[in-house]
C-alpha positions in Angstrom: 2.4 -10.5 39.4 -0.1 -11.9 37.0 -3.7 -12.9 38.2 -4.1 -16.2 39.6 -6.6 -18.7 38.9 -8.3 -20.7 41.7 -7.3 -24.3 41.8 -11.0 -25.7 41.3 -11.3 -23.8 37.9 -7.8 -25.0 36.9 -8.0 -27.8 34.5 -4.1 -28.0 33.2 -4.9 -26.9 29.6 -3.5 -24.1 27.8 -6.1 -22.0 26.2 -7.4 -22.2 23.1 -7.0 -19.8 20.6 -10.6 -20.2 18.2 -8.4 -17.7 15.9 -9.9 -15.8 13.1 -13.4 -15.9 11.2 -12.7 -16.8 7.5 -13.9 -13.4 6.5 -11.4 -11.9 8.6 -8.5 -14.1 7.1 -9.6 -13.7 3.6 -9.7 -9.9 4.0 -6.5 -10.2 5.8 -5.1 -11.9 2.6 -6.3 -9.7 0.1 -4.7 -6.4 1.8 -1.4 -8.8 2.3 -1.3 -9.3 -2.0 -2.4 -6.0 -2.3 0.8 -4.8 -0.5 3.1 -7.1 -2.5 1.5 -6.3 -5.5 1.6 -2.4 -5.2 5.8 -2.9 -4.3 6.1 -5.0 -6.9 4.6 -2.2 -9.1 6.4 0.2 -8.3 9.9 -1.6 -8.5 8.9 -2.7 -12.2 10.0 0.6 -13.8 14.0 0.0 -12.2 14.0 -3.4 -13.5 13.4 -2.1 -17.3 14.9 0.4 -18.3 13.6 2.8 -20.7 13.9 2.0 -24.7 15.3 4.4 -26.5 13.9 6.2 -29.1 15.7 7.3 -32.2 16.1 10.7 -32.7 13.6 12.5 -35.3 14.5 14.0 -38.3 12.7 17.1 -40.0 12.7 15.2 -43.1 10.4 12.8 -41.9 6.6 13.4 -42.3 5.1 13.8 -39.1 8.3 14.9 -37.1 6.9 18.8 -36.6 4.6 17.6 -33.5 7.9 15.7 -32.0 10.2 17.5 -29.6 
């Protein structure tokens, strides 16, 4: 059973939530944006397929280091 308020203290209004301070709101917004950017950056390689590299020819200079 919820606690009852004595009738002399009940003014009939709903309790007012003062909300959160501006610093905490900005911190929460920064955290949410960071979470979204982390998700997008992890999906970015799936959206862009890797570029095809031409095969290395042994007669080209500098081709010895490629495998």
